[in-house]
C-alpha positions as CSV (number, residue, x, y, z in Angstrom):
1,X,0.0,0.0,0.0
2,X,1.5,3.3,-1.0
3,X,2.1,6.3,1.2
4,X,-0.6,8.4,-0.2
5,X,-3.3,5.7,0.0
6,X,-2.2,4.9,3.6
7,X,-2.4,8.6,4.6
8,X,-5.8,8.9,2.9
9,X,-7.2,5.9,4.7
10,X,-5.7,7.0,8.0
11,X,-7.2,10.5,7.7
12,X,-10.6,9.1,6.8
13,X,-10.5,6.8,9.8
14,X,-9.7,9.8,12.1
15,X,-12.5,11.8,10.6
16,X,-14.8,8.8,11.2
17,X,-13.8,8.5,14.9
18,X,-14.1,12.2,15.5
19,X,-17.5,12.2,13.8
20,X,-18.7,9.4,16.1
21,X,-17.5,11.3,19.2
22,X,-19.3,14.5,18.0
23,X,-22.4,12.6,17.2
24,X,-22.5,11.2,20.7
25,X,-21.9,14.7,22.1
26,X,-24.7,16.2,20.0
27,X,-27.1,13.4,21.0
28,X,-26.5,14.2,24.7
29,X,-26.8,17.9,24.1
30,X,-30.0,17.5,22.1
31,X,-31.5,15.3,24.9
32,X,-30.5,17.8,27.6
33,X,-31.9,20.8,25.7
34,X,-34.9,18.8,24.4
35,X,-34.4,20.2,20.9
36,X,-36.7,17.7,19.2
37,X,-39.5,18.3,21.6
38,X,-39.2,22.1,21.3
39,X,-39.1,22.1,17.5
40,X,-42.1,19.8,17.3
41,X,-43.9,22.0,19.7
42,X,-43.2,25.1,17.6
43,X,-44.3,23.3,14.4
44,X,-47.6,22.1,16.0
45,X,-48.3,25.5,17.5
46,X,-47.9,27.0,14.0
47,X,-50.2,24.3,12.5
48,X,-52.9,24.4,15.1
49,X,-52.8,28.1,16.0
50,X,-56.1,27.8,17.9
51,X,-55.0,27.4,21.5
52,X,-58.1,25.5,22.7
53,X,-58.1,22.9,19.8
54,X,-54.3,22.5,20.2
55,X,-54.5,21.8,23.9
56,X,-57.3,19.3,23.3
57,X,-55.3,17.6,20.5
58,X,-52.2,17.2,22.6
59,X,-54.2,16.1,25.7
60,X,-56.0,13.4,23.7
61,X,-55.1,9.9,24.8
62,X,-53.9,9.0,21.3
63,X,-50.9,11.3,21.6
64,X,-48.2,9.5,23.6
65,X,-46.9,11.5,26.5
66,X,-49.1,14.4,25.7
67,X,-50.3,15.0,29.3
68,X,-48.6,14.8,32.6
69,X,-51.5,14.2,35.0
70,X,-51.6,15.4,38.5
71,X,-55.3,14.4,38.9
72,X,-58.4,16.4,39.3
73,X,-59.6,17.0,35.8
74,X,-58.6,18.8,32.6
75,X,-57.5,22.1,34.3
76,X,-56.3,20.7,37.6
77,X,-52.8,19.4,37.8
78,X,-52.5,18.5,34.1
79,X,-49.6,19.8,32.1
80,X,-49.3,19.5,28.3
81,X,-46.0,18.0,27.2
82,X,-44.7,17.5,23.7
83,X,-42.9,14.2,22.8
84,X,-40.1,14.0,20.3
85,X,-42.3,12.3,17.7
86,X,-46.0,11.8,17.0
87,X,-47.3,9.2,14.6
88,X,-49.1,10.7,11.6
89,X,-52.3,8.6,11.9
90,X,-52.5,9.3,15.7
91,X,-52.0,13.0,15.2
92,X,-54.7,13.2,12.6
93,X,-57.2,11.2,14.7
94,X,-56.4,13.3,17.8
95,X,-57.0,16.5,15.8
96,X,-60.3,15.2,14.5
97,X,-61.3,14.3,18.0
98,X,-60.5,17.8,19.3
99,X,-62.5,19.4,16.4
100,X,-65.5,17.2,17.1
101,X,-65.4,18.1,20.8
102,X,-65.9,21.8,20.0
103,X,-69.4,21.2,18.6
104,X,-70.3,18.5,21.1
105,X,-69.6,20.9,23.9
106,X,-72.3,23.1,22.5
107,X,-74.7,20.3,22.5
108,X,-74.8,20.0,18.7
109,X,-74.8,16.2,18.3
110,X,-77.3,16.0,15.5
111,X,-76.4,15.2,11.9
112,X,-73.7,13.1,10.4
113,X,-70.1,13.2,11.6
114,X,-69.1,15.0,8.4
115,X,-71.7,17.6,8.9
116,X,-70.6,18.2,12.5
117,X,-67.0,18.3,11.3
118,X,-67.9,21.0,8.7
119,X,-69.6,22.9,11.5
120,X,-66.5,22.6,13.7
121,X,-64.3,23.8,10.8
122,X,-66.5,26.8,10.2
123,X,-66.1,27.9,13.8
124,X,-62.3,28.1,13.4
125,X,-61.2,31.5,12.3
126,X,-60.2,31.5,8.6
127,X,-57.4,33.9,9.5
128,X,-55.6,31.0,11.3
129,X,-53.4,28.4,9.7
130,X,-55.7,25.7,11.0
131,X,-58.9,27.4,9.7
132,X,-57.4,27.9,6.3
133,X,-56.2,24.3,6.1
134,X,-59.6,22.9,7.2
135,X,-61.5,25.0,4.7
136,X,-59.2,23.8,1.9
137,X,-59.5,20.2,3.0
138,X,-63.3,20.3,3.3
139,X,-63.6,22.1,-0.1
140,X,-61.4,19.8,-2.1
141,X,-61.6,16.5,-0.3
142,X,-64.0,13.6,-0.9
143,X,-66.2,14.6,2.0
144,X,-65.7,11.5,4.2
145,X,-64.2,11.3,7.6
146,X,-61.6,8.9,6.4
147,X,-60.6,11.2,3.6
148,X,-60.4,14.2,5.9
149,X,-58.2,12.2,8.3
150,X,-55.9,11.2,5.4
151,X,-55.7,14.9,4.3
152,X,-54.9,16.0,7.8
153,X,-52.2,13.3,7.9
154,X,-50.7,14.6,4.6
155,X,-50.7,18.2,6.0
156,X,-48.9,16.9,9.1
157,X,-46.4,14.9,7.1
158,X,-45.5,17.9,4.9
159,X,-44.9,20.0,8.1
160,X,-42.8,17.2,9.6
161,X,-40.7,17.0,6.4
162,X,-39.9,20.7,6.6
163,X,-39.2,20.3,10.4
164,X,-36.8,17.4,9.7
165,X,-34.9,19.4,7.1
166,X,-34.6,22.3,9.6
167,X,-33.5,19.9,12.3
168,X,-30.8,18.4,10.1
169,X,-29.5,21.8,9.1
170,X,-29.3,22.8,12.8
171,X,-27.6,19.5,13.8
172,X,-25.0,20.0,11.0
173,X,-24.2,23.5,12.4
174,X,-24.1,22.0,16.0
175,X,-21.8,19.2,14.8
176,X,-19.5,21.8,13.0
177,X,-19.2,23.9,16.2
178,X,-18.7,20.8,18.4
179,X,-16.3,19.5,15.8
180,X,-14.2,22.7,15.8
181,X,-14.1,22.6,19.6
182,X,-13.0,18.9,19.6
183,X,-10.5,19.5,16.8
184,X,-9.0,22.4,18.8
185,X,-8.9,20.5,22.0
186,X,-7.2,17.5,20.4
187,X,-5.2,19.6,17.9
188,X,-6.7,17.5,15.2
189,X,-5.4,19.7,12.4
190,X,-5.9,18.0,9.1
191,X,-2.8,19.5,7.5
192,X,-0.7,18.7,10.5
193,X,-2.0,15.1,10.6
194,X,-1.2,14.6,7.0
195,X,2.3,15.9,7.6
196,X,2.8,13.6,10.5
197,X,1.4,10.5,8.9
198,X,3.4,11.1,5.7
199,X,6.6,11.0,7.7
200,X,5.9,8.5,10.4
201,X,5.5,5.1,8.7
202,X,4.8,3.3,12.0
203,X,1.9,5.6,12.9
204,X,0.6,5.3,9.4
205,X,0.7,1.5,9.4
206,X,-1.0,1.5,12.9
207,X,-3.8,3.8,11.6
208,X,-4.3,1.7,8.5
209,X,-4.7,-1.4,10.7
210,X,-7.3,0.5,12.8
211,X,-9.0,1.6,9.7
212,X,-9.3,-2.0,8.5
213,X,-10.9,-2.9,11.8
214,X,-13.4,0.0,11.4
215,X,-14.2,-1.0,7.9
216,X,-15.1,-4.6,8.9
217,X,-17.2,-3.6,11.9
218,X,-20.9,-3.4,10.7
219,X,-22.0,-2.2,14.2
220,X,-19.6,0.7,14.3
221,X,-22.3,3.2,13.6
222,X,-24.8,1.7,16.0
223,X,-25.8,3.8,19.0
224,X,-24.9,1.4,21.9
225,X,-25.8,4.0,24.5
226,X,-29.3,4.8,23.3
227,X,-31.8,4.9,26.2
228,X,-35.3,3.5,25.6
229,X,-38.0,6.1,26.1
230,X,-39.7,3.9,28.8
231,X,-36.7,4.2,31.1
232,X,-36.7,6.6,34.0
233,X,-35.1,10.1,33.7
234,X,-32.2,9.2,36.0
235,X,-30.9,6.8,33.2
236,X,-29.7,10.0,31.4
237,X,-26.6,10.0,33.7
238,X,-25.8,6.4,32.8
239,X,-26.2,7.3,29.1
240,X,-23.8,10.2,29.4
241,X,-21.3,7.9,31.2
242,X,-21.7,5.4,28.4
243,X,-21.1,8.0,25.7
244,X,-18.0,9.2,27.5
245,X,-16.6,5.7,27.8
246,X,-17.4,5.1,24.1
247,X,-15.6,8.3,23.1
248,X,-12.5,7.4,25.2
249,X,-12.4,4.0,23.5
250,X,-12.7,5.4,20.0
251,X,-10.1,8.1,20.6
252,X,-7.7,5.5,21.9
253,X,-8.0,3.7,18.6
254,X,-6.6,6.7,16.8
255,X,-3.8,7.4,19.3
256,X,-1.1,6.5,16.6
257,X,-2.0,9.8,15.0
258,X,-0.4,11.6,17.9
259,X,-3.2,14.0,18.6
260,X,-2.6,16.7,21.1
261,X,-0.7,20.0,21.5
262,X,2.5,18.6,23.1
263,X,5.4,19.3,20.8
264,X,3.4,21.2,18.2
265,X,5.7,23.5,16.2
266,X,3.2,26.4,16.6
267,X,4.0,26.6,20.3
268,X,7.6,27.4,19.6
269,X,7.1,29.6,16.6
270,X,7.9,33.3,17.1
271,X,7.8,36.5,15.1
272,X,5.9,37.0,11.8
273,X,6.1,33.2,11.2
274,X,3.7,32.8,14.1
275,X,1.0,34.6,12.0
276,X,1.4,32.3,9.0
277,X,1.6,29.2,11.2
278,X,-1.5,30.3,13.1
279,X,-3.5,30.9,10.0
280,X,-2.4,27.4,8.7
281,X,-3.5,25.9,12.0
282,X,-6.9,27.5,11.9
283,X,-7.4,26.4,8.3
284,X,-6.4,22.8,9.3
285,X,-8.8,22.8,12.3
286,X,-11.6,24.2,10.1
287,X,-11.1,21.5,7.6
288,X,-11.4,18.9,10.3
289,X,-14.6,20.6,11.6
290,X,-16.1,20.6,8.2
291,X,-15.2,16.9,7.7
292,X,-16.8,16.1,11.1
293,X,-20.0,17.9,10.1
294,X,-20.4,15.5,7.2
295,X,-21.3,12.8,9.6
296,X,-19.9,9.4,10.5
297,X,-22.0,7.5,7.9
298,X,-20.4,9.4,5.1
299,X,-16.9,8.6,6.3
300,X,-17.7,5.0,7.1
301,X,-19.1,4.4,3.6
302,X,-16.1,6.2,2.0
303,X,-13.7,4.2,4.2
304,X,-15.3,0.9,3.2
305,X,-15.2,1.8,-0.5
306,X,-11.6,2.8,-0.5
307,X,-10.5,-0.2,1.6
308,X,-12.5,-2.5,-0.5
309,X,-10.9,-1.1,-3.7
310,X,-7.4,-1.3,-2.2
311,X,-7.7,-4.6,-0.4
312,X,-11.0,-6.5,-1.1
313,X,-9.8,-9.6,0.7
314,X,-9.1,-7.8,3.9
315,X,-12.5,-6.2,4.0
316,X,-14.2,-9.5,3.2
317,X,-12.4,-11.4,5.9
318,X,-13.0,-8.7,8.5
319,X,-16.7,-8.6,7.7
320,X,-17.0,-12.4,8.0
321,X,-15.1,-12.3,11.3
322,X,-17.5,-9.6,12.7
323,X,-20.6,-11.6,11.6
324,X,-19.4,-14.6,13.6
325,X,-19.2,-12.6,16.8
């Protein structure tokens, strides 16, 4: 294996490990800040901008975790919570149920379900997003409860698609910032690592060996620290400890790259050369942060493709060995 190929495989393996560490950190940060719940809440508040109907929708038993009950009825000790995810069909049914309640509260139970639904829709202000959507659905739909439920589901799905896109963009920014912080802390300067691995054959060979192990590990991207939603809140501490141990293990695997600031030439540079060296260092760290923001799946796939092209037999044997474990 040539020097350039070895360096490329080593750098990709380092990017993969750093991406996994940052992914774990962003998962913990997202859980602590409850980003998914907050973004879902904002999206639903924009969709159902009628406070009464929105509260009834979220308090419906069909919405998982929608209500924290303290007993005593709807207004006593009951707090509306937003989960990280709501199934489309359940959301549509919960919204329909909330709409039907608005007319049933007024004692208007006569007529078909569709007629009562039309009445409920007419009572929602057309200036609201909900009112506008309901009028469009009732005007263009088939006129059956099943069709209305399906249309509400399509509306919800379209909103969730936009929400997912926004969440991914936000997570990419978070990963870039975390990646820059991690790269700075570890001195994971792409340019510096390339220089080091190009010169140090022992470090390069050790990193290539580690990269081959990564390429043959089908469970490398699995989140082994994920906590099931049914577990108690105190399990978050155990999850954070798991992520920390996982990060330490992964970083130990790339120790041949000699990450760290000890002995870095920048620390002993003086005069005008310090400016040039500093700019080069910032550029190298930024390259690493951008690479990390691409995500571990990207680097894992690229690593397997390159390793497979360079040494197909090694990849096959490692994969078979992993499958027997």
